[in-house]
C-alpha positions in Angstrom: -0.2 0.0 0.3 2.5 2.5 0.7 4.4 1.6 -2.2 1.7 2.7 -4.2 1.4 6.0 -1.7 5.2 6.3 -2.7 4.7 5.5 -7.0 1.9 8.4 -6.5 4.0 11.0 -4.6 6.9 10.1 -6.9 4.3 10.9 -10.2 2.6 14.2 -8.6 6.1 15.9 -8.3 7.5 15.0 -12.0 7.6 18.0 -14.3 5.7 17.6 -17.3 8.6 16.6 -19.9 8.9 13.8 -17.2 5.4 13.0 -17.1 5.5 9.4 -19.5 4.4 6.5 -17.8 5.6 4.0 -19.3 4.1 0.4 -19.4 5.1 -2.4 -16.3 6.8 -5.3 -17.2 7.9 -8.4 -15.1 10.7 -10.5 -15.3 12.1 -13.1 -12.6 15.8 -12.2 -11.6 16.8 -15.4 -13.7 15.3 -13.6 -17.1 17.4 -10.7 -16.7 20.0 -10.1 -19.5 23.1 -7.2 -19.6 25.9 -6.7 -22.2 28.2 -4.7 -20.2 31.4 -2.7 -21.0 32.6 -2.7 -17.3 31.8 -3.3 -13.5 33.3 -1.3 -10.8 33.4 -2.0 -7.4 32.6 0.5 -5.0 35.2 1.0 -2.3 34.8 -1.2 0.7 32.2 -0.2 2.9 30.6 2.8 0.9 28.0 3.6 3.5 25.9 6.8 4.1 22.5 7.8 5.5 20.1 10.4 5.6 17.5 10.4 7.8 16.7 6.6 8.6 17.7 5.1 5.6 21.6 4.0 5.9 23.1 2.2 2.3 26.0 0.1 1.4 26.8 0.5 -2.3 29.0 -2.4 -3.3 29.1 -2.7 -7.4 28.5 0.5 -9.9 28.1 -1.5 -13.8 27.3 0.9 -16.7 27.5 -0.2 -20.1 24.9 -2.3 -20.0 22.3 -2.1 -23.3 19.2 -4.1 -21.9 16.9 -5.8 -18.9 14.4 -7.7 -18.8 13.2 -11.3 -19.9 14.9 -12.8 -23.5 11.8 -12.4 -25.0 10.7 -9.2 -24.1 13.8 -7.1 -23.2 13.6 -3.4 -22.3 16.7 -1.7 -23.8 18.4 1.3 -22.8 18.1 4.9 -24.7 21.7 5.2 -24.2 23.0 2.6 -21.7 21.8 1.1 -18.2 24.3 1.9 -14.9 23.3 -0.4 -12.2 24.3 0.6 -8.8 24.1 -2.2 -6.6 23.5 -1.7 -3.2 22.1 -2.5 0.7 19.5 0.0 2.0 18.6 -0.3 6.1 15.7 1.7 7.6 17.6 2.4 11.2 14.3 4.1 12.6 10.8 3.2 14.5 8.8 3.6 11.5 8.5 1.7 8.2 10.2 3.7 5.2 10.1 3.8 1.3 13.3 4.1 -0.3 11.4 6.4 -3.2 13.3 5.7 -6.5 11.9 8.7 -7.9 14.2 11.1 -5.2 17.0 8.8 -5.7 20.1 10.4 -8.4 23.0 9.3 -10.1 25.9 12.1 -11.1 28.2 11.5 -13.9 31.8 12.4 -14.4 30.8 15.9 -15.7 28.1 16.7 -12.5 24.7 15.9 -14.6 22.1 14.9 -12.7 20.0 11.2 -13.8 17.0 10.2 -12.4 16.1 6.4 -12.0 15.1 4.3 -14.9 11.3 2.7 -13.5 10.9 0.0 -15.7 14.2 -1.0 -15.4 14.0 -0.8 -11.4 11.0 -3.0 -11.4 12.7 -5.7 -13.5 15.9 -5.3 -11.0 14.4 -5.5 -7.9 11.9 -8.6 -8.6 12.8 -10.3 -5.5 10.4 -10.8 -2.6 10.8 -8.6 -0.3 12.1 -6.1 -2.8 14.6 -2.6 -2.8 11.3 -1.1 -3.8 8.8 -2.3 -1.1 8.3 -0.9 2.5 11.1 -1.3 4.5 10.3 -2.5 8.2 12.2 -0.9 11.0 15.5 -2.5 11.5 14.9 -4.3 8.5 17.6 -4.0 5.2 16.6 -4.6 1.9 19.4 -5.8 -1.4 18.6 -4.7 -4.8 19.7 -2.3 -7.9 19.2 1.4 -8.6 19.2 1.5 -12.6 19.9 4.8 -14.5 19.6 5.2 -18.4 22.6 7.7 -19.0 23.5 8.5 -22.5 26.3 6.0 -23.6 30.0 6.1 -22.5 28.9 8.4 -19.2 30.5 6.9 -16.1 28.6 7.8 -12.8 30.9 9.6 -10.1 28.5 9.5 -7.6 25.1 8.6 -6.2 22.7 10.7 -4.2 20.4 9.5 -1.5 17.3 10.8 -0.8 14.9 10.1 1.9 12.0 12.0 0.2 12.0 13.9 -3.2 12.3 17.3 -1.1 15.3 16.2 1.0 18.7 17.5 0.4 20.4 14.1 0.4 23.7 12.8 0.6 26.2 12.1 -1.8 28.3 9.0 -1.9 31.1 9.1 -4.1 31.1 5.9 -6.5 35.3 6.1 -7.3 
């Protein structure tokens, strides 16, 4: 229920140019297909927190051309950069990692939004990174960004909500 509220909040704060609602696809983890240019492990124990959400980033992988089931792949407009992470709710209330609030910052300082459709495909396990996180619980998953070809991510910007200042996590 809160996942739907989070998604609703995300769509309410999007700009008109971002208001296209993509169709929803489903896949199992075994169906994910990817061709990668590079996979860069994050530094050991790259962690940060904002509010009651604490993240630990374990890997960044760019150059992924598509995700999804083999019979219905989702191609990237440019290429996908996948940020593998663990998120812990350190608070006393359930929390939602709002995909619409998270950002990746490339080597040129440009900000990139989460590729929502790819996020659904990459986080199809139960429980999912996109589900409400109970107090004290931890979720593992991937936050995908569709970026122009050849871009390298420099940082991940964690936001507890769409209007929070956020905290920057270096990916180099």
